C-alpha positions as CSV (number, residue, x, y, z in Angstrom):
1,M,25.2,-1.3,-38.3
2,E,28.2,-2.9,-35.9
3,T,28.4,-1.8,-32.6
4,E,29.8,-3.1,-29.1
5,H,28.1,-3.4,-25.8
6,F,28.1,-5.0,-22.8
7,F,26.4,-7.7,-21.5
8,L,25.0,-9.0,-18.2
9,D,25.6,-12.7,-18.3
10,L,22.1,-14.0,-16.8
11,P,22.8,-17.7,-17.6
12,A,26.0,-17.8,-15.5
13,F,23.6,-17.3,-12.3
14,A,20.7,-19.7,-13.2
15,E,21.9,-22.2,-10.9
16,Q,21.8,-19.5,-7.8
17,L,19.1,-18.0,-8.9
18,N,17.1,-21.5,-8.7
19,A,18.7,-22.2,-5.5
20,W,17.8,-19.1,-4.3
21,L,13.9,-19.6,-5.0
22,D,13.7,-22.8,-3.6
23,T,14.2,-20.8,0.0
24,R,11.3,-18.7,-0.9
25,E,8.2,-19.0,1.6
26,G,5.0,-17.6,1.0
27,W,5.5,-16.0,-2.1
28,R,2.3,-15.8,-4.4
29,P,2.4,-18.7,-6.5
30,N,1.8,-16.4,-9.6
31,V,5.3,-15.0,-9.0
32,L,7.2,-17.9,-8.4
33,K,6.0,-20.0,-11.2
34,F,6.9,-16.8,-13.7
35,S,10.4,-16.5,-12.3
36,R,11.1,-20.1,-12.5
37,N,9.9,-20.0,-16.3
38,L,12.2,-16.8,-16.9
39,I,14.9,-18.9,-15.5
40,A,14.5,-21.5,-17.8
41,D,15.3,-19.8,-20.9
42,L,18.0,-17.0,-19.7
43,Q,19.9,-15.1,-22.0
44,P,22.8,-12.8,-22.0
45,R,21.1,-9.0,-21.6
46,A,22.7,-5.8,-22.8
47,I,23.2,-3.4,-20.4
48,T,24.3,-0.8,-22.6
49,R,23.0,1.3,-25.5
50,D,23.9,3.7,-28.2
51,L,22.8,6.7,-26.3
52,E,23.7,10.6,-26.1
53,W,21.9,10.6,-22.5
54,G,22.2,8.9,-19.4
55,V,24.6,7.0,-17.0
56,P,27.9,7.0,-18.4
57,I,29.8,3.7,-18.2
58,P,32.4,3.9,-15.4
59,L,35.2,2.2,-17.1
60,D,38.2,4.0,-18.6
61,G,37.9,4.5,-22.2
62,W,34.4,4.9,-22.0
63,R,33.2,7.0,-19.1
64,D,33.9,10.1,-21.5
65,R,32.3,8.6,-24.5
66,D,28.8,10.8,-26.0
67,D,27.3,7.8,-27.9
68,K,27.2,5.0,-24.9
69,R,25.1,4.9,-22.0
70,I,23.9,2.3,-19.4
71,Y,20.6,1.3,-20.0
72,V,17.8,2.1,-17.6
73,W,16.9,-1.1,-16.5
74,F,20.2,-2.1,-15.4
75,D,20.6,1.4,-13.5
76,A,17.3,1.7,-12.3
77,V,17.5,-1.8,-10.1
78,I,20.6,-0.3,-8.2
79,G,18.9,2.8,-7.4
80,Y,17.5,0.7,-4.6
81,L,21.0,0.5,-3.0
82,S,22.3,4.2,-3.8
83,A,19.0,5.6,-2.5
84,S,19.6,3.9,0.7
85,V,23.2,4.9,0.7
86,E,22.0,8.6,0.3
87,W,19.3,8.4,2.9
88,A,22.4,7.3,5.5
89,R,24.0,9.8,4.4
90,R,21.5,12.6,5.2
91,A,20.5,10.9,8.5
92,G,24.4,11.8,9.5
93,D,25.0,8.2,9.7
94,P,26.6,7.1,6.7
95,E,26.7,3.5,7.4
96,A,23.1,2.8,8.5
97,W,22.3,1.6,5.0
98,R,23.7,-1.6,6.1
99,K,21.4,-2.4,8.5
100,W,19.0,-3.1,5.7
101,W,21.3,-4.6,3.1
102,Q,23.8,-6.6,5.0
103,D,22.2,-7.9,8.5
104,P,20.8,-11.2,7.7
105,D,17.5,-10.5,10.1
106,A,16.7,-7.6,7.7
107,E,13.6,-8.1,4.8
108,A,13.4,-6.5,2.0
109,F,9.7,-6.5,-0.1
110,Y,9.5,-5.3,-3.8
111,F,6.1,-4.6,-5.0
112,M,5.2,-4.1,-8.8
113,G,2.8,-5.3,-11.7
114,K,3.9,-8.3,-13.1
115,D,5.7,-6.8,-16.3
116,N,8.4,-6.0,-13.9
117,I,9.1,-9.3,-12.2
118,V,12.0,-10.1,-14.5
119,F,13.9,-6.9,-13.0
120,H,13.3,-7.9,-9.5
121,S,13.3,-11.9,-9.3
122,V,15.9,-12.6,-12.3
123,I,18.2,-9.4,-13.1
124,W,18.6,-7.4,-9.5
125,P,19.2,-10.9,-7.9
126,S,21.8,-11.6,-10.3
127,I,23.3,-8.0,-9.7
128,L,23.6,-8.8,-6.4
129,L,25.0,-12.4,-6.6
130,G,27.8,-11.2,-9.0
131,Y,28.6,-8.1,-6.7
132,S,28.7,-10.3,-3.3
133,G,30.8,-13.3,-4.2
134,P,33.0,-14.9,-4.4
135,K,34.8,-11.9,-3.7
136,P,32.3,-9.3,-2.7
137,G,32.8,-5.5,-4.0
138,S,33.9,-2.9,-1.8
139,L,30.5,-2.6,-0.2
140,G,31.0,-5.9,0.9
141,A,28.3,-8.8,0.2
142,L,24.4,-7.4,0.1
143,N,21.1,-9.6,1.1
144,L,18.7,-10.4,-1.9
145,P,15.3,-9.6,-1.8
146,T,13.0,-11.4,0.6
147,E,9.7,-11.4,-1.8
148,V,8.8,-10.1,-4.8
149,V,5.2,-9.3,-4.3
150,S,3.4,-8.7,-7.9
151,S,-0.2,-8.2,-9.1
152,E,-1.7,-9.5,-12.1
153,Y,-3.0,-6.8,-14.7
154,L,-5.6,-4.5,-14.4
155,T,-8.2,-3.8,-17.6
156,M,-10.5,-1.1,-17.8
157,E,-13.7,-2.1,-19.4
158,G,-12.8,-4.9,-21.0
159,R,-9.6,-3.4,-22.8
160,K,-5.9,-2.8,-21.5
161,F,-5.1,0.4,-20.4
162,S,-3.3,2.9,-23.2
163,S,-2.8,6.3,-22.9
164,S,-2.5,6.8,-26.7
165,R,-5.9,5.3,-27.2
166,R,-7.5,7.0,-24.1
167,V,-7.7,4.1,-22.3
168,V,-6.6,5.6,-18.9
169,I,-7.4,7.1,-15.6
170,Y,-5.0,9.8,-14.8
171,V,-4.7,10.4,-11.3
172,R,-5.1,14.1,-10.9
173,D,-8.1,13.9,-13.2
174,F,-9.6,11.3,-10.9
175,L,-9.0,13.2,-7.5
176,E,-10.9,16.1,-9.3
177,R,-13.8,14.1,-9.5
178,Y,-13.4,11.3,-6.7
179,D,-11.9,10.7,-3.5
180,A,-8.5,9.1,-3.3
181,D,-9.9,6.5,-0.7
182,A,-12.3,5.5,-3.2
183,L,-9.9,4.5,-5.7
184,R,-7.6,3.1,-2.9
185,Y,-10.6,0.8,-1.3
186,F,-11.3,-0.5,-5.1
187,I,-7.7,-1.7,-5.7
188,A,-7.5,-3.1,-2.2
189,V,-10.6,-5.0,-2.4
190,A,-11.2,-6.2,-6.2
191,G,-7.6,-5.6,-7.8
192,P,-5.4,-7.9,-9.4
193,E,-3.3,-9.2,-6.7
194,A,-3.7,-12.9,-8.2
195,T,-5.3,-12.8,-11.2
196,D,-6.3,-10.1,-14.1
197,T,-9.1,-7.9,-12.9
198,D,-11.2,-5.3,-14.8
199,F,-11.9,-1.9,-13.5
200,T,-15.6,-0.9,-14.4
201,W,-17.2,2.4,-13.6
202,S,-20.2,0.5,-12.5
203,E,-18.4,-2.0,-10.2
204,F,-16.4,1.3,-9.0
205,R,-19.7,3.0,-8.2
206,R,-21.3,0.0,-6.5
207,R,-18.6,-0.8,-4.3
208,N,-18.1,2.8,-3.4
209,N,-22.3,3.2,-2.4
210,D,-22.5,0.0,-1.1
211,E,-19.7,-0.6,0.7
212,L,-18.0,2.4,2.0
213,V,-21.1,4.7,2.3
214,A,-23.6,2.4,3.4
215,G,-21.4,0.2,5.1
216,W,-18.5,1.7,6.8
217,G,-19.5,5.5,6.4
218,N,-23.0,4.4,7.8
219,L,-21.4,3.1,10.6
220,V,-19.3,6.0,11.7
221,N,-21.9,8.4,10.7
222,R,-24.6,6.9,12.7
223,S,-22.8,6.0,15.8
224,I,-21.0,9.5,16.4
225,S,-24.3,10.9,15.7
226,M,-26.2,9.5,18.0
227,A,-23.9,10.1,21.1
228,A,-23.4,13.6,19.8
229,K,-27.1,14.3,19.6
230,N,-28.0,12.5,23.6
231,F,-24.4,13.0,25.2
232,G,-22.5,15.4,23.4
233,E,-19.7,13.3,24.5
234,I,-18.3,9.7,24.6
235,P,-20.7,8.5,27.0
236,A,-19.9,5.9,29.8
237,A,-20.0,2.3,29.7
238,G,-21.9,0.5,32.6
239,A,-22.1,-3.0,33.0
240,L,-21.4,-5.1,29.8
241,T,-23.6,-7.7,28.6
242,A,-22.4,-10.8,26.7
243,E,-23.2,-9.6,23.3
244,D,-20.9,-6.3,24.3
245,T,-17.9,-8.4,25.5
246,T,-18.6,-10.5,22.2
247,L,-18.3,-8.2,20.0
248,L,-15.4,-6.0,21.6
249,E,-13.4,-9.1,21.6
250,A,-13.7,-10.0,17.9
251,V,-12.9,-6.6,16.8
252,R,-9.7,-7.1,18.7
253,A,-9.1,-10.0,17.3
254,G,-8.8,-8.5,14.2
255,F,-5.8,-7.1,14.6
256,G,-4.0,-10.5,14.5
257,T,-6.0,-11.8,11.5
258,V,-5.9,-8.7,9.6
259,G,-2.5,-8.0,10.8
260,D,-1.2,-11.5,9.5
261,L,-3.1,-11.1,6.1
262,L,-0.8,-7.7,5.9
263,A,2.3,-9.4,6.9
264,K,1.6,-12.0,4.1
265,H,0.9,-9.4,1.8
266,R,-2.5,-10.6,1.0
267,Q,-4.4,-7.3,1.2
268,K,-7.6,-8.4,-0.8
269,A,-8.0,-10.8,2.1
270,A,-7.2,-8.3,5.2
271,I,-9.4,-5.4,3.8
272,S,-12.1,-8.0,3.4
273,E,-11.3,-9.2,7.0
274,A,-11.6,-5.9,7.9
275,M,-14.7,-5.0,6.2
276,R,-16.6,-8.4,7.3
277,I,-16.0,-6.9,11.4
278,V,-17.4,-3.7,10.3
279,G,-20.2,-5.8,9.4
280,E,-19.9,-7.3,12.6
281,V,-20.2,-4.2,14.1
282,N,-23.2,-2.8,12.2
283,K,-25.5,-6.1,13.1
284,Y,-24.5,-5.2,16.6
285,F,-25.4,-1.7,16.5
286,S,-28.9,-3.1,14.5
287,D,-29.5,-5.5,17.1
288,Q,-29.1,-3.3,20.2
289,S,-31.1,-0.3,18.6
290,P,-29.9,2.6,20.9
291,W,-32.6,4.6,19.5
292,K,-35.5,2.5,21.1
293,L,-33.1,2.7,24.6
294,K,-34.6,6.3,25.2
295,E,-36.2,5.4,29.1
296,D,-32.8,3.5,29.8
297,K,-29.9,6.2,29.4
298,A,-27.5,3.9,30.9
299,R,-28.0,1.0,28.7
300,M,-28.3,3.5,25.7
301,G,-24.8,4.8,27.0
302,T,-23.1,1.4,27.1
303,V,-24.3,0.5,23.4
304,L,-22.9,3.8,22.2
305,H,-19.4,3.2,23.9
306,V,-19.2,-0.4,22.8
307,A,-20.2,0.9,19.3
308,L,-17.5,3.9,19.5
309,Q,-14.9,1.8,20.8
310,A,-15.6,-0.7,17.9
311,V,-15.3,2.0,15.2
312,R,-12.3,3.2,16.7
313,D,-10.6,0.1,16.4
314,C,-12.0,-0.8,12.9
315,N,-11.1,2.6,11.9
316,T,-7.0,1.5,12.8
317,L,-7.9,-1.6,10.8
318,L,-8.8,0.5,7.6
319,T,-6.0,2.9,7.9
320,P,-3.7,0.9,5.5
321,F,-6.3,1.2,3.0
322,L,-8.4,4.5,3.8
323,P,-6.1,6.8,5.2
324,H,-7.8,9.9,4.5
325,A,-11.0,8.8,5.6
326,A,-9.1,7.3,8.8
327,Q,-7.8,10.6,9.6
328,Q,-11.1,12.1,9.5
329,I,-12.5,9.2,11.7
330,H,-10.0,9.9,14.4
331,E,-10.7,13.6,14.8
332,L,-14.4,13.0,14.4
333,L,-14.2,10.7,17.7
334,G,-12.2,13.8,19.3
335,G,-8.9,12.5,18.4
336,T,-6.2,15.2,18.0
337,G,-2.6,15.2,16.1
338,V,-1.6,12.6,13.2
339,H,-3.6,9.2,12.9
340,A,-2.5,8.5,9.3
341,P,0.6,10.2,8.5
342,M,1.0,11.4,4.9
343,P,3.6,11.2,2.5
344,Q,5.2,14.9,1.1
345,I,7.3,16.2,-1.3
346,V,10.6,17.9,0.0
347,D,13.0,19.8,-1.9
348,V,16.5,18.8,-0.8
349,Q,20.0,19.5,-2.6
350,D,22.5,16.9,-3.8
351,L,25.2,15.9,-1.2
352,D,27.9,16.2,-3.6
353,N,27.1,18.6,-6.4
354,G,23.9,21.2,-4.7
355,L,21.6,20.6,-7.2
356,T,18.5,21.2,-6.0
357,Y,15.8,18.3,-6.7
358,P,12.6,17.0,-5.2
359,I,12.5,13.9,-2.9
360,L,9.3,11.8,-1.5
361,T,9.7,11.4,2.2
362,G,7.5,11.8,5.3
363,D,7.5,11.5,9.1
364,Y,6.1,7.8,9.9
365,T,7.1,7.9,13.5
366,A,3.9,9.3,14.7
367,G,0.0,7.9,14.1
368,A,-2.1,5.3,14.9
369,T,-0.5,2.0,16.8
370,W,-1.5,-1.6,15.5
371,T,-3.9,-2.3,18.9
372,A,-7.1,-1.6,20.3
373,V,-6.8,2.0,22.2
374,P,-9.6,2.7,24.7
375,I,-11.9,5.2,24.2
376,V,-11.9,8.1,26.7
377,A,-15.7,8.8,28.1
378,G,-16.2,12.3,28.3
379,T,-14.4,13.2,25.0
380,A,-16.5,15.9,23.4
381,L,-18.6,15.1,20.4
382,A,-20.0,17.1,17.6
383,A,-22.3,16.1,14.8
384,P,-20.2,14.4,12.2
385,T,-20.0,15.4,8.4
386,P,-20.4,12.1,5.9
387,V,-16.9,10.7,5.5
388,F,-17.5,9.2,2.2
389,R,-19.6,10.5,-0.9
390,K,-22.4,8.5,-2.4
391,L,-21.9,8.2,-6.6
392,D,-25.1,9.2,-8.4
393,E,-25.8,6.5,-11.3
394,S,-24.5,9.4,-13.8
395,I,-21.5,9.0,-13.3
396,V,-20.9,5.7,-15.1
397,E,-22.4,7.3,-18.5
398,E,-20.2,10.0,-18.0
399,E,-17.3,8.3,-17.7
400,L,-17.8,5.8,-20.2
401,A,-18.2,9.1,-22.6
402,R,-14.9,10.5,-21.9
403,L,-13.1,7.0,-22.8
404,Q,-15.0,7.1,-26.2
405,S,-14.4,10.6,-26.9
């Protein structure tokens, strides 16, 4: 069948794309190498399809045809820009999008799996380059991506994910059986950041029990529990020892080290560093043994104050990874209000035709700040409930059985 299509002339942008990639610093090596390999063999790519549904081709003689539509990969990436324009209109400042797309100091980071690298390091930049020069379109020249942050592939029990073959974890089903933060933790600490990674239920259970429950959760529980039992509140701190100040300084330093790693999109190293600091707090707590200080209530109070301050700050360090637990721990420490803002699905009306549709949004102006915040002595404490659930060994066999059914 003969048919006619519009093409994006990708080879025409090869030289500009290579020059742009030459200026990229700090990209994950796998993303940069993959992108260069793509540019080495560019071919024109059709941006339309013989379809009856989708976005019409906005040209005279084409927009009214019922057999031609723009293909999704070309239209979808433009959504980054159009969503920004719509956001600005909804915010009451129609030009506000420009500070994200035209300010030379603005930065844009795109997160994805490696099968989507081509759309963000080749196709979308080519569209932006074509629109921006040498004679920019009506919106003006637009910024290229600052960084394409891509992970490798995640497999499951040694097999590729496939919904048709039932090698899959549906989020809704997962949340009926496990906590969201347990999966978030596994993906952050053991996910395919730079190399392909295999998800296994046995490793998921081990990390949940050994690291979340026995490591972080146990520290939170025993420090708050002991303070609540012996003081009923956050005790005041007396004179600090060298061990006390060393710990507090080590935890405070985490805001710099963990923050720098997050800024470089090294999530695995960032959460590993945060959990290393948790390990230091656990060691301090065991070494100081406040349960042995019943005859020296003042020193017990100081140790617990220092431990609770460290817990408070570690909770902030872990908030980007464990937001649900972070909110709970914030409240266990006597905090009020929002610590970890959550996204919401809100129905809105289209600004042009009045149709109603849902958007994902949220108020992220409230919540934790990336710094050590002093705890307040005298804040009432109650006996805590466990933050994380220990998983029984039987869940491994149960989940493997579901895969085979």
